[in-house]
C-alpha positions as CSV (number, residue, x, y, z in Angstrom):
1,M,87.6,-0.7,58.8
2,S,84.7,1.1,58.3
3,A,83.7,3.7,55.6
4,V,83.8,7.4,55.3
5,V,80.6,8.1,54.7
6,A,79.9,12.4,52.9
7,R,76.9,14.1,54.4
8,R,74.9,16.2,53.1
9,G,73.7,19.6,54.7
10,V,73.2,23.7,55.2
11,V,75.1,25.6,57.7
12,T,72.8,27.3,59.9
13,S,75.0,29.6,61.7
14,F,79.0,30.8,61.2
15,D,80.4,33.0,63.9
16,E,83.5,34.9,62.6
17,T,85.5,36.0,65.4
18,V,85.4,32.8,67.2
19,G,85.3,30.2,63.5
20,L,82.4,28.2,65.4
21,G,79.6,27.5,63.5
22,V,76.8,24.0,62.8
23,I,74.9,22.2,59.9
24,E,72.3,20.7,60.3
25,V,70.7,18.1,57.4
26,A,67.7,16.5,56.6
27,D,66.5,14.8,59.3
28,G,67.0,17.7,61.5
29,D,70.6,16.2,63.7
30,D,73.2,19.0,64.1
31,Y,76.5,18.8,63.3
32,P,79.2,21.5,65.0
33,F,82.5,22.4,63.5
34,H,85.4,25.0,63.6
35,C,86.1,26.9,60.7
36,I,89.9,24.9,60.3
37,E,87.7,22.0,59.0
38,I,86.3,24.0,55.9
39,A,88.1,22.8,52.8
40,D,89.5,25.4,50.3
41,G,91.2,27.1,53.6
42,S,89.4,29.8,53.4
43,R,88.5,29.7,57.1
44,T,85.3,31.7,57.3
45,I,81.1,30.0,55.2
46,E,78.2,31.9,54.6
47,P,75.4,31.1,56.6
48,G,72.7,29.0,53.9
49,T,75.7,27.7,51.7
50,E,74.6,23.7,51.1
51,V,78.3,21.5,52.2
52,W,79.3,17.7,52.2
53,F,81.3,17.3,55.4
54,E,81.8,13.7,57.9
55,V,81.3,13.8,60.7
56,I,84.1,12.6,63.6
57,A,84.0,11.3,66.9
58,K,85.4,15.3,68.8
59,L,86.4,15.4,72.5
60,G,83.0,13.2,73.7
61,R,80.8,14.1,70.8
62,W,79.7,14.3,66.5
63,E,80.7,17.5,64.8
64,A,81.7,17.7,61.5
65,A,84.7,18.1,59.8
66,R,86.2,17.9,55.4
67,I,83.4,20.1,55.0
68,S,83.4,21.3,50.9
69,S,80.8,23.2,49.2
């Protein structure tokens, strides 16, 4: 079993209409996410917010999950 590693990043965009956003980490990688992955249940987050998140494989790509600020 592998350990889950939390990553730190910044929300670079979030579209409330479709509930999709992107988190960028310091090394330049981007991770898309859906609003259901925001841990506090708010379903919205402001661009520029610094967050902690986990990376998961979903639909053949890496995505952000369990996002918290």
